[in-house]
N, C-alpha and C positions, 0 to 999 in steps of 0.2 A: 074539479074537472077546468080545465082551462078552456074559455070561451074560443068557440070556432066560428063566430060568424065571417063570411068571408065577404067583398067587396063588389064595387060595380065596375060594368067597364067604363074605358075610357069613352070622351065622345069623339065623333069622325070629325078631323082637320078639313079645311077649305085649300085646297091647290089648283094652281094655274096650269095646264100642262100647252106645250103647241102642239097642234096637229097638223098633218097636212091635208084634213078634209075642209078648213077650213082656212077661206080667203077674205073675209071681214070682220068688222064688231058688231056689226047690224044686231046679235042676236042678243046682244046683253045689257045694253043701258035699259036701269027704273028696275031690274030687278035685285034681291037679295037671294044671298046663297047662304048653306050652314052645311054643317055635317049632321047625321045623326046622332043622335043620345045613344048613349051604351045604356046595353039592358044592366037590368038590377039581377044583384047574384040572387043565387038560389040555392039553399042547403047548404051542400060544402062548395059548390062549381061559382066560382067566378062570373060576374055576368059579363057577357060578350062585350067588344069594342064596336064603335058605332061606325057603319061605314061611311068614306071617307068622301067629301064631295069633288068631285074633278069640274072645274071651269075648262073648257076648251077655246080655244086661241088661237088665229093665224101664226106664222112664223115674223119672224122681227116686229114682237108686242113690247113696247114698252109699262112696267107697269110702276107708279106713283100715286104715294099716299095725299089722298087728296087734303087732309088739314096741313099738311107740313110743307109739300109740293118737292117732295125728295125721293129720287128715282130708287126703287126697292130693288129693281133688277130685270132686266129685259130678257126675251127669249124668241132662240135665232133659228134653231133648228127643229123639225117634226121629235117628239121625243123628251125634249128642255121641261123640266118641272120646275113650279118656283113656291114653296109653301108659306101661303099667305096667314092661315091660321093655325097654329096647333090643338088640336081636341085636349078640352081639360080632364082633367086624373079623374078615373073613378073614384066613388065616394069609398073609406074604408070601413069593412067589418071590425067588429072587436075580437076578430080570431088576431089581428093586425097586433094590437095593442097588448092583449093576453089579459084586460079588465073588462070586466061584463058591461059597466057604462059608459066604455068610451070607445066611441065610435068618431070617425072623420067625414065628414058634408064632402059631396064633391067639389072641385077647385073651380068650378065654373069655366067658363070659353072666353076668348077675346073676339073682341068686334072691331073692325077696320072699314071704312071708305077708301074706295080705290079711286085710281085714275087711268083707264087705260089706253094707249093710244098705239096706234100700227105705223111700223115707220116703212115708208116703199123703200127698201134696201132689200137687191136680190141679185144674184150669180150671174142671172143673161137678163138683157131688156130687150125686148121685140120693139122694135121701130120700122116705120117704113108707111107710104102712102095711106089714106083710109081703105081699106078694100082690100089691101093685100095679103091679106090671109092669117092676119096675126091671131085673132081669136080662136079662129081653127085651128091654127097649129099648138094653141093653148090647152085647145080641150082634147086635143090627140093625145098629146102626152103627158097631162097631167089629168087629177080629178076637179078643177076648176070649170064651170058652167061660164063664162061670160055670154052676152047675146050673139048668136051669129047672125047676119040678114045678110043680101047681097042687093047692098045700097052705103054709100057712105056714110061715116061717124056714126057705124052701130056701136061703138064705144065710145062711151062716153065719160068715163070715171075708170082710172089704171084697174086691174085686176091681177092678183097673184097665184101664183101657181105651182103648187111643188111635184116636181117630176123624180119620184120615188122609183128610183132605180131596178129596186130589188123586180119589180115588175116583169123587168126583163130578164129575170134570172140572172145567168151567168154571161149576159152578152154584151151586158156593160158594168164595169167595175167603178165602185169609187162611192161618194156619201150621194144624198140628195141632191136637186139642182133646183134652185126655187128662181122661178121666173115672174118676169112682170110685163104684162100687155101695156103697152103704154098708145092711148089713144091716138089713130092718125094723124101726121103731121103732113103742112102743106106749107109752100114756097112761101116765105115771109114768116112762118112760125116763130121764128128769135124778134122780129116785132111786133110780136102777141095776135100776128091772125090766126086765123081758127080756134083750135084748143091749146096754141100758144103756150105762153112762157112757163105757165106750171108742169106742164108735160115734159118740157125742155129741162126742167130743175129734177123729175125723177127718174130722165137717164143718165144724170151726174151720177146716181147713185147706185148703179150699175155696174158691176165688173167688168163684164162684156157681152156688146151686143149683138143680135142676130138681125141685119137688114134683109127685112122681107119685101123681096121684088113683086108685082103683079106678073103672071106669067102671062097675062090676058093683055100686057101694057104693049104698047106698040114702041114705046122708047123706052126700055128696061135700062139701059144707060143713064141717059139723062134724068131719068127719075134717080135715081141712085145716088149721080152727082146733086142733084137738087136738097134731097133730105141733106146728104153730107154738107152741102154749102150751108145750112141752117144750122149744124152742128159747131161751124168752124166760127159761123157770125156770132154763137153763144157764148161758146168756150172752145179754145183753144186744147184745153186740156179733156172735153169731152170729146170733140173728134179725133182726140191722140187714143180711144180707148180700142182695144180691139176689137174687131169685127170680123165678121163670116158673114158671107150674101148667101143667101138662099131666094132662088127661084121657083114662085108656086104656082100651085093648080094644074099638074105637068100631069093629070089625069085628063087634063080636056081633051079631045082630040085636036079643035085646032089650034094649041099649045103647043102639044107634041110636037106636030107639024113645023114649029118654026122652034124647036128645042135646042137644036145646036146654034144658030145662027144668034141665039139671044143669050147663049152661054157664053159666047163666044166675044157678043160686045158688051158683056159685065167683066169678064176676063180684063178684057181691055183696059177699062178704067180703076177697078181694083188697087193695083199697084200688088196684088198677093194671090195666093191661089186657091185661097180658103171662100168657094164658089162651088154652091150643089143647087141642081136642081132635085125637089121633092114635089109631094101631095099630099095634104095633111087629110084628104079625103078617102084615099086609098092605102096610104101607110105607105107609099114610096121614098124609101131612102130614109126615112127617118129612123130608124136604128142606127144609120151610119151619123146621120145629123148628131145623136144623141151621145156616140162615142165620141166624135169627133170634139163635141162640146166641153166634153168631159176633160178630153186631154188638154184643150184649150187654156180651161179654168184651171189647171192641173199644174201648166207653163204659168200659168198670173199669178198664182199664188206660191210658186217658187220665186218668182220674180219679185214681190212682193217680198216673202218674208227674208230675202238677201240686202233686200233695200232698207229693211228696217233692221238688219244687224247690222248694215254698215252704219249706219245713221245713227245707232247705238255705242257703236268701237267708236264714233268720230265724237261723241259728244262731251263736253266739259267735264273731267271727275272721271272717264270711262279708263280703264287699266291699257 
């Protein structure tokens, strides 16, 4: 009679997955991760495979092998996955070989030390003076939970959030939008004042800028011009990035009373029509903001694709 010993299940793999629910790597350092062991075979049934271990990371996460410093992969968007270690194969019972005394042990798993880094690359950068409402907007349209308070420099580190447009059902079409809340800039930032140069560098990595102007400011046009001056001093390329301008805190009665004149003042200095009044507190115009931002990003992406195609066609050796 032919032997009928069954095999065990495979071990669980270790997988890193990009998640919209994460915006830092603070939950990872110093921990070891492994998949579950596969079950032993029982009677004539092969053992069940072990459950994989899923490690969640924020968007724009670079995975590097620590011993070789080789980049293994980059996770850009929520749902992106990277297989770190495949689970070992389960042992084979004597039913596989047909010989009573011939069985195969489990193959064993693999071990790997990794370094994870988060690059602050975003579709949209939120910039403006301190207390302009950047963190409040990020909280309103993403799952990120940056600190919010009614005093300047509440945000001391950049915060990433992913605006999953599926939350808005059929009202906004297109892929998710990755937003970066850049700590407040002040006059002289390009010279290192305030939180300065580090955060201007983060701004460079954004494709589109949403420039928030505090609705309570008595000088909204001057505020807008002051920030743009810092961008231009730091980098002409940065100052040329597409911008939309948002006048914030329109739910406040004293802001509503001066809304028309403040919007007119901003339109007079922006040089474009991408100016919108919003309230992150009561949601006023947030849906329109997301629709217009998605449209602006789509236009920027098409322009980038066209430019890359033209560069490729003009490269040496191209047909």
